[in-house]
Each structure stands twice: as C-alpha cells, then as structure tokens.
MARLODO-85620 format. One record per atom (N, C-alpha, C, O): x, y, z. Coordinates in steps of 0.05 Angstrom, whole numbers, plus 5000, padded with zeros to 4 digits. Layout:
XYZ ...
***
This chain:
547858702955 549458852975 547859092984 546759242968 547959133011 546459353023 548059613021 550459623023 546559823016 547860093015 548360193044 546560163061 550660303049 551160393077 549360623084 548560783067 548660643110 547060863120 548661123118 550961133126 547361323107 548661583105 547561763127 545261763134 549361913137 548662103158 547162343145 547962443125 545062423158 543462653148 545062903153 545962963176 545463063133 546963313135 545063523145 542863573134 545863663166 544263873179 545064143168 547264183158 543164323169 543864593160 545664733181 545864643204 546864963174 548665113191 547465193218 548665173239 544965283218 543665373242 543365143262 543665183286 542664903253 542464683271 545164603283 545264543307 547264623267 549864553278 550764753299 551764673320 550465013294 551465203313 549865193339 550965233361 547265133338 545665113363 546464863378 546464873403 547264653364 548164413378 550764463393 551164383415 552564613380 555164673392 554764843417 555964803438 552965043415 552465213437 551265063461 552065123484 549564873456 548264723477 550264543491 550264513515 551964413475 553764213487 556264333499 557264223520 557264543488 559764653498 559564963498 559365083477 559665083522 559465383522 561865513510 564065403510 561465743499 563665903487 565166033510 564366233521 567465913516 569166003539 569966293535 570066443554 570766363511 571666643506 569366843511 569867053523 566966773502 564666953506 564066973536 563467193546 564266753551 563766763580 565766943593 564967103611 568266933586 570267103597 569767403591 570067573608 569067463566 568567733558 566067843573 566068073582 564067683576 561667763591 562367823620 561368013632 564067663632 564867713660 566467973662 566068123681 568168033643 569668283643 567668523642 567968713657 565668503624 563768713622 562168753648 561468973656 561568533661 560068543687 561768683708 560668853722 564368623709 566068753729 566369053722 566369223740 566569123697 566569403689 564069553698 564169763709 561769423693 559269553702 559169593732 558269803741 560069393747 560069423776 561869653785 561269793804 564169693772 565969913778 564670183771 564970383785 563270183749 561870433741 559670493762 559270733769 558270293771 556170323791 557170443817 555770583832 559770393824 560770503850 562370763846 563470873865 562470863821 563671123817 565871153796 566671373790 566970933786 568970943766 567670953738 567670753724 566671183731 565071213706 566671163681 565471093660 569271193682 570871153658 571970863655 573470803637 571170693674 572070413673 571270283646 569070333636 573070123635 572569993609 574269743607 576269713622 573569563589 575269333585 577669423568 577469593551 579969293574 582369363558 582169263530 583469363512 580469063525 580068963498 579069193480 579669213457 577369363492 576169593478 577969833476 577670003458 579869863495 581370113497 584370093494 585570293486 585569873501 588569863501 589569583497 589469413514 590569543473 591769283467 594169213484 594568983492 595769423490 598169383506 597369293535 598569103545 595369423547 594469343573 593369063573 593768903591 591868993552 590768733549 592968523547 592868313560 595068583532 597368403530 598868373556 600168173561 598668583573 599968573599 598368433620 598968443644 596168303612 594368153629 592668323648 591868243669 592068573639 590268743653 587668753637 587768823613 585468693650 582868673636 581168923639 579468983621 581569083660 579869313665 581669563665 583669573678 580769763650 582270013647 580870243662 578570233667 582470453668 581470703680 580370663709 578470803716 581570483724 581070463753 583870443766 585770363753 584070503792 586670503805 587570233816 588670203838 587070023800 587969753806 588569613779 587469693759 590269413780 590669243757 588868993761 589368843780 586968953744 584968743748 585068543725 585168613702 585268293733 585068063714 582467913722 582067843745 580667873703 578167733707 578367443697 579267393675 577467263714 577466983707 574766853714 573866863737 573466743694 570966603698 571466313688 571266263664 572066133707 572765863699 571165653715 570265713737 570965423703 569565203716 571465033732 570664923753 573865003723 575764833737 577765003753 577365243756 579764883764 581665013781 583165243768 583365253743 584065433785 585465663775 587865693793 587565713818 590265713782 592665763798 593066063800 594066193782 592166183822 592266473826 595066573827 595666803819 596966413837 599766503838 600866533809 602366723804 600166353792 601066373764 599866623751 601266773737 597266673756 595966913744 597367163754 597967343738 597767183781 599067423792 601867463781 602667683775 603367243779 606067253768 606067343739 607767503730 604167243723 603967323695 603267623693 604267763675 601467713711 600767993711 603268163717 603768363703 604768093738 607068243746 609168263723 610268473717 609568033710 611468033687 610468203664 611968363653 607968163657 606868313634 606868613640 607468773622 606168693664 606068973671 608869093671 609369313659 610868953683 613569063683 614769083655 616369263650 614068893638 615168893610 613769103592 615069233576 611069123595 609569273575 608469543585 608369743570 607769563611 606669813622 607769863650 606269853669 610369913652 611569943678 610370173695 610570163720 609070363683 607770573698 605470473715 604570603733 604470233708 602270113724 603269953748 601669843763 605869933752 606969773774 606169903801 606469773822 605370153802 604570283827 601870183837 601170243860 600370043820 597669953828 597669663839 599469513832 595769603855 595469333866 594169153845 592369233831 595268913843 594168713824 591968553838 592368453860 589668533824 587368383835 586468183814 586668233790 585567953823 584267753806 581367743815 580767673838 579467803797 576667753801 576067473790 576367433766 575367293808 575167013800 572266923804 571166933827 571066823783 568266713785 568466413778 569566333757 567266253796 567065973791 564165893797 563265913820 562665813777 559865753779 558466013788 558666213774 557166013811 555766253820 557266413842 556266613851 559566313850 561166443870 563266623858 564366563837 563866853871 565867033862 567667113885 566667163907 570267133880 572167233900 574067433886 574367433862 575367583903 577567763894 580067663908 580067633932 582267623893 584767523904 586967733900 587167853879 588567763920 590867943919 593067833937 592467663954 595467943934 597667853951 597167963979 596068173983 598167803999 597867874027 599068154032 597968314047 601368204021 602768464026 601068694016 600968914028 599568653993 597768863983 595368904001 594469124004 594368684012 592168704031 592968884055 591469054063 595368834066 596168994089 596669284081 596369464098 597569334057 597769604047 595069744047 594869984055 592969614038 590269724037 589369784066 588369994071 589769594084 589069634112 590469874124 589270034138 593069894119 594670124129 593470384119 593270574135 592870404093 591670644082 588970714094 588370944099 587370504099 584770554112 585070664140 583670844148 586970544155 587470644182 588470924182 587571084199 590270994164 591271264162 589171464155 589171694165 587171384139 585071574131 582771574151 580971744149 582771404171 580671404191 578171264183 576071284197 578171124160 575770984151 575370724166 577270574172 572870664172 572170414184 570170284165 568170404157 570770044157 568969904138 567369694153 568469524167 564769704148 562969504159 561269394136 560669534116 560569144138 558969024116 556269154113 555269174091 555169264134 552469364133 552369664129 550169784130 554669794123 554570084118 555970154093 557469994081 555670404084 556970484059 559070704064 559370884047 560470684087 562570884093 564270924070 566171084071 
***
C-alpha cells in the first residue's frame, strides 16, 4: 500500500507573504486612504486634520473618518460598487445619534476606485456651497488658486 502524499508545511513568513500577494488587506488599504486624505487636507491648510481612528472613537463610530476640518468626511477605497446613498444615510444617522453638534457640517464621501478618485455630496449641499461662494465673491477656476 502506498503512503499518501503529504503537503509540505511552510513556515509563517511564507504563508503571510502568500496571503498578501493573493488578497490585499482591505482594512490596511482603507486606513492608508484615510491617511492620504488627511495629508492632502494638511497640505491645503488644515494643519490639525487627523483620522478619527487616532483621535475620537465616537466620531469614528458616527462614520466620520477625518477630524478637525469643517466637513464630515467618510473615506472609501473599494474595488467594487459603492452605494453612496447608503453611506450618506449611515453618516447622517450616526452623526445625529452620536455627535449631533456635527450636523451643521456638510457630509462628503471621498471615494477611490482603482486610480480614480471622486468626492460625493448631496445636491442640496452642493448648492449651499455655490451660494456661499457667490456671497463671498469668490470665483473658482481650475487653473488658479483663488
């Protein structure tokens, strides 16, 4: 009778590198994207911007990922579809339940899919931004830093 073939047992390092190659760590990708958005906000002047994971468990539970800026931001870095309406509704519910003082801010979703990035907000919030820009006399052009 033949002895069955036994699988060669690999050491821990080989196993973890195989996992990394075959399936990316989704949680790490999300955290990296949050840190990238924080850095971008710091670069434009919000020096105190930080991830809520680092600064506020309550804000993190309320679906806000970036702290110390005048917006409620949820960051999503996903490969497949994202229902932005669900995300915005979850943000509104979490904010009203856990941090109602943040209801005065506009909710934004920073969404990255592959190499493309967009910012999503409700239409009514977009018109509020436009109204404030018109009242302040600011004109925004892609090629200037007004």
